[in-house]
N, C-alpha and C positions, 0 to 999 in steps of 0.2 A: 440717446445714450451718450453721444459726443458731448452734449451740454452738461449731462450729469457728471461725466468724468472731469470736465473742466472745473465744475463746482467743487468736486472732491479734492482736486489738486490745489484749490485755493485755500484749503483748510477746513472746509465744511465736512460734515459727517452724514452718513446714510441714516435717515430717520425711519420710524416704524412704518411709514406709508410707502417706502421705497424711493423717496426723493432725498434731496440734500438740504440740510439746515445746519446752523451753527450749534455746537454743543454748549450748553450753559455750564458754568463751573459748579462745584459742589455747594457753595454757599447760596447761589441763586436757586439751585435745585432744592436745597433744604427749606429756603424761604417759601418757595412754591408749595412744597409739601405741607408746611405748617399752616398755610392759608387755605389751600385747596384740598389737601388730603389726596388719597388715591383710592378711596372706597368706591367700588363699582368699576374700577379700571377706566379705560377709554375705548374709543371705537377700534383702535388698533392693538391695544395692549390689555391683557386681562388684569384683574385686580391683584392677583397674587404676584405676577411679574412686576407690575408697576410699584407695588408696595415694597418688594424686595429691593428694587433699584433705588427707591427713595430712602429706604432704611440704610443701605450701604453708603449713600451720600451723607446722611446724618452722622453715621459712625466716623466717616473720614473727616468731617468737620470737627467732631468731638476730639478726635485724635490729634488733629492739627492745632487746634486752639480750644481747649475744653471750656475755659472761662467765657470766651466770646460766644461759643455755640450755646451754652446754657443761658447766657444773657439774651441771645436772640430768641430762644424758646420762651423765656419768661416775658419778654417784651411783646411778642406777637400774642401770647395768651392773655396777658394782663391788660393790654390796650384794647382788646376786643376787635382786632383786625381780621380775625378768622371767623367764619360762620360756625364752625364746630371746634370745640376744645380738644377733641379726641386725638388729632395728630400731635398736638403739643404734649399731651399726657404720654403718648407712646414714645415720643422723642425724649422726654424726660426719663422715662424708664430705661431707654437705651443708654442715656447719659450715666446712669448708675453703674453700668458695666465697664465704663472706661475710667481707669484709675485717675487720670489727670482731671477728669470732670466730675467724678463721683461725689466729692464733698460739696461742691457748689450745687449739684443736682439735688442732694438730700436737703440742703438748706432751702431750696426753692419749692419743695413739695407743697407747703401751705399756699403759696402764691399761684401755682399752676393748678393744683387740685383744690378748687374753691368750694366745691360741693361734695356731698357724700358720693354721688354718682361718679365724679371725677376720681375720687379716692379709690373706689372699687375697681374702676378701669385701670388705674395705675398699679394697684396690687396684682391684678390679673396679668398685666403686661410684664411686670417685674418678675413674677414667679415663672413666667414662660421663658425668661432668658438668663436668670441667675438665682442664687440662693439668698436666703434672708440672713444677712450678717447683722452684727450688733449695731453698727452705725446706721444701717438702713432701717432697722426697727425703731431706733430713736427718732429718725426723720419722720417716719409714719406716725409715731406716737405724738409728735409735736402738733399734728393736725388736730388732735383731741385736746391736749393739755393747754395749748395756747389760746383756746377759745374761752369766752366767758360761759358760765353755766347756762345762761339763757340762750345764747347763740348756739351752743352745743346741743341743747335740748331740741331746738328748732331743726337742726340738721338731722338729728337722730330720728325725728318723727316724719320729716318731709321726705328724706331720702333713705328709705328703709332697706331696700334691696336693689341690686342690679346683677342680673345673671345669676351666678351661683354664690355671690358674696353678699353678706349683710354686715352690720356693725359688730355683731357678736364674733364673727369670723375674724375680722380685722383686729379687734381688740385682743383677741387670743393670740394673734400672730405677733403684734407689736409689743405686748406686755406693758401698755401705758400705765404709769404710776399716777394716780389722781392727785393733783396739787391741793385740792380743797375738799371738804366734806360733801359739797354739792356735786363736784365732779365724781367723787366716789359713788354717790347715790345714782348718778346717771350711768356710770359704767356698769354698776350692778343691774340697773334696769335694762340696759341694752344686752348684757350677757345672759341674763336670766330669761329675757323675752317675755316677761310678765311684770305686772305692776306690783311693787312692794306696797305695803299699807301706806298710802300717800299721806294720811293724817297722823301717822305714827311719829312721835317725836324722834328727831335725829335722822330722818330719811332725807330731808332737804331737797326734795324734788321741786323744780320750778312749776308754777301754776299751769303752764301750758301742757304739761304731762297729764295732770288730772283732767284738764279740759279735753284732751285727746281721748283719754280712757272713757270719759262720759259720752263722747261722740260715738264710740264703738258700741256703747250700751243703749243708744237712742233707738226708739221704736217708731218714730214718726218724723216726717220732714219738718214739722213745726218745732219739735224739740231741737233738731239740728240748727234751725234758723235762730232760735233763742240762744243756743250755746255760742254761735258765731258772733252774735251781737254783744254778748258778754265778754268773749275772748276774740277780738278782731284779728289777733295775730295768727289764728288758725289758717292754714293754707288749704287750697282745694285738694291737694294730695292727701291730706289727713282725713278728708270726709269719706265715710264708707261708700263704696261704689254704688250701692243700691239707692243712694239719695242723689246721685249726680244727674239723674234725669229730671229732677224737679226744678222748675224755673224759679221757684221761691228761694231755694237754696243758693242758686247762682246770683240772684238779686241781692241776697244778704252778703255774699262774698264780693260783689262787684266794687264797692267803694275802696276796699283794701287790696284788690286783686293786682298783683305785680304785672308790669307791662308784658312780660314774656308769657305769663299764664293767660292774660287777656287775649293775646294774639292766638295762642294755641286753641282756645276754646270759643272763638267767635262763632264758628259753625254750630257747635253744641248749644250755645246760648240762643242763637237765632232759632234753632229747631225747637227748643223747649219753651220759647216765649219769654225768656228773661230779658231780651232786648226789646223793650216796649218804647213807644213814642217818647215817653218822658225821660228815658235814660239814654237813648241812642245819641242824642246831641252831646251829652257828657262823655260818652265813650269815644266819639269821633274827635272831640277836642283833645282828649288824652292821647289819641293815636298820632296826632300831628303836632303835639307840643314838643319843640326842640329840646327843652330841658328834661322832659320826662324820657324822651328817647335816648338822650345822652346818658342820663343817670341809670337807665336800665341796661346799658351796655349792649343794647339790641343791635345785632348785625343787620345791615341792609338786606342780605340774602334771606334772612328770616321773614322780613316784611314782604319781599318778592314772593317767596314760597307761600306765605299766608294769603297774599292777593290772588295768586293763581288757584290755590286750593279753595278759597272762599267763593270765587266766581263760579267754580264747578258746581257748587251746591250739593256735593256729596263727599263722603269720606270713604277710605278703604274699608272701614268697618261696617259700611252699609247705612250710616246715618245720612239723612237727606234734609235739606233746608232750602228755603227760597231766599237767595242773597238779597240783602238790603242795599239799595243803590248808594245811600249815604255812607254806609260802612265801607263798601267797595271803593268809593272815591277817596275816603279818608286813608285807606291802605295805600292807594296809588300815590297820594300826596306824601304820606309818611315815608315811603321808599326814598323819595328825592330829598326830603328833609333830613333823613338819617345820615346822609353823607356830609352834613355840616355845610359851612359857607365856602363854596368853591368860587374863586375869583375868575372873572372872564379874562381871556388872554388878549382879545382884540385881534388875534391872528386869523388868517384865512385857513380854515380847518376842513379837512376831508375825513369823515368818519366812515371807514370801510368795514363792513360786516361779512365775515366768512360764513356762507350759507351752504357749504359743501356737505356731503353726506355724513362725514365724521363729526360735524358740529351738532347733528340731530340726536346724538346718543345721550339718553338721560344719565345724569351723574348723581349717584347716591351722595357723594361728598358735597353736591350743590343742592341737597334737599330734594333730589329727584327732578330738578329743573335741568333742561338740556343746556349745553353750552351755547346753542343758538339763541335761546330765550334770554339767557344771562347776558350775552353780548349785546343784544338789543337794549336791554335794561340799562347796562353800563353806558352805552353810547348816548342814551337819552338824558343821562345826568349831565354830560357835557353839552348836549344840544340845548338844554334848558338855560344855560348861562351864556353861551356864545351867540353873537349876533351874525357873524359871517361864517356860516358852516354849510356843508353839504353832506348828505348821508347816501351811501350806495351799498348795495349788496354785491358780493362777488363769489364766484367759484372759479370757472375757467373764463368767464366773461363778467363784465360790469353791468349792473342794473340800477340806475339812479332811483331813489325813493323820494317821493314828495312828502316829506315829514315836517310837521309844524311842531315847534317846541311845546305847545300846549296839548298835543295829542296824548292820549293815554297809552299805556303800555299795550293793552290788548288791541288797540287800533293799529299800532305799528306792527305788532306780531301778525295780525291778519294780512298785512301787506307782504311780509316775508314768507308766510306759509304758502302763498300762491306760487312761489318761485320753484323752479325745477332744480334738482341737485345735479352736480357734475364734478369733474376733477378739480383739484385745488391749485390755483396759481396765485400766490400771495403777492406777486409783482404786478398783477392786473390793475390795482388801483392807481399805481404810479404811472404805468404805461398809458392808462386811459387818460389821466390828467395831462400827460405830455402830448398825446395825439390831439386832444381837444384844445390845447393851448391854455389850460386852466392855471391860474396863479394860486398855488397852494403853499402856505408856510409850514403847515404841520399835517402829516399823514398819520392818522391813528387807526391801526389795523387790529381788529379783534379776531383772534384765530386760535386754533389748537396747535399751530406751527407744523402740522403734518402736511407740508406742501410737497407735491410730486410732479406737478404739471408745469409746463412753461419752458421757454427757451432762454430765460434770463433770471438771475436771482434777484430778490427784492432789493438787496443792498447795492447791486450793480445798477439796477433800474433807478434807484434814488440818486446815485452819483451822476448818471447820465442826465437825469432831470435837472440837477443843480447846474451842470455844465451848459445845458441847452437854454435854461431860463435865466440864469444868473441869480436865482433865489437860493439862499442858504437853507433849503428845506430840511425839516427834521422828521424823523420817523419814530413813532411810538408803537411798540408791539405789545398788545395786551394778551398775555398767555392765559387761556381759559382751562388748561389741563396741566396737571403736575407731572409733565414728562421732562426729558432732558434736552429739549430742542428749542431754538429760537431762530427767527428769520432776521433778527437784528445783529449786525456785525459788532461784536464786543470791542473792536479796535477803532470804531468810528464814534467820536464824541457827539455826533448829531443823531445818534440812534439810541433809543432806550428801551429796555425790556422790563415791563412791570407785570405784576401778578393780577390777573382778573379776579374780581371780587375781593380784593384787598380793600377795606373800607377807606384806606388812605390813597387809593389809586387815582381818583379824579383830581385831587389836589396835586398829586405828584405830576400828573400829565400837564396840568395847568402851569405849574412852576417850570417844567422842562420847556414847554412851548414858549414861555416868556424869557427863556434863556437865563433863568435865575441861578442855575448851577451848571 
């Protein structure tokens, strides 16, 4: 208790676990929320409480500097730094309630709400916190009128409904005025929820609408296959669900299947025989193609989630398959490729993984992956580019891990799964290095920041280590949960707090370790 009181007197705050940590400011908290979300809560905070705390941080940022806050929302969403776009959509909806940010937020609707699903979620969020004014209706209407007829038709057919909303509902809310006859035909098609006479003069419906309607009338998988070959722009979401169990349908879709759709349906295609020997190689080449990954805006977490799910050989819906080793290995490689080119620092690096009980909690915002699994995956990105590194797991004590850069993620996870849980002491990695006389330039700690054990704070341990060794050691804290705490002292230029599973995190860690800023 005496040590806790000393920490609190130094400016630290009581965290959710009953220990002391530094409180992050509202801008850091908002950035964490945009990237990590708060869906599912954390080990110590339930989802509702965590969401409310994050929402208030977002609102305070919007009130302090609306233009900067909206720009941050757009940047995180548009750059693909977050695994899910839902937090950015929700934050944008909150921005429409703050007078100084509302105009910028409404202009940003098409950039943040890139798909019909995003738009439905935005409308739902907005209607939960404010009314529909004229300016907001115009902002929503732009989502429809600024698209070409062909692009709009694709959106109308691919993203038909989410929850209680569909395009008919949103068009009736926003009163969008069609800028062209083709837009008018599409608006009427969406609102009436039936096909006008497509061949009737003046209807001006794009060909994909007629192709979609012919799919709905198909009576056999062969008809569907033939229609896909004639209209390759048809997406798998447009295929009647009764035909999605046919391997021949997926083989027809495969050449034009977007990367995200390919990832989501690897298990299904393995189960129905669509992934045969002659096309598995092509699928694997696509998965590890850096340009294809970058162009798809696919987040590394999506690849990690897909790898974990594919190796299980079963889905929540009861579908089962025998995982193909080539596909699993391609997913493992794709995860590391998706982070782009991370430069080695040449520094002596200690990667410390928090394996305490709070890190084992599955996070819905991380695709159901636990913080423990996510931290191992993130650490392996750095381990693959650094030559002089050590990896250790910690809770109240340190456990060195014999990890090779070429080991697969499941192999490393098998090592950490054997460890017993315990209380959290985030100073343990630094104290351990000091006791053993290890020369470390950069400590990288992956944690949820919910530390409550130990007689010394991590920032104090780092200062003592610097004084003892004469090494200007740096500390990088990779926060895996969207809470308000950090073990990094914001007043120390040699400590940095970054967001776990920000796709830019490995590069930021590398730059910081090289003292480039």
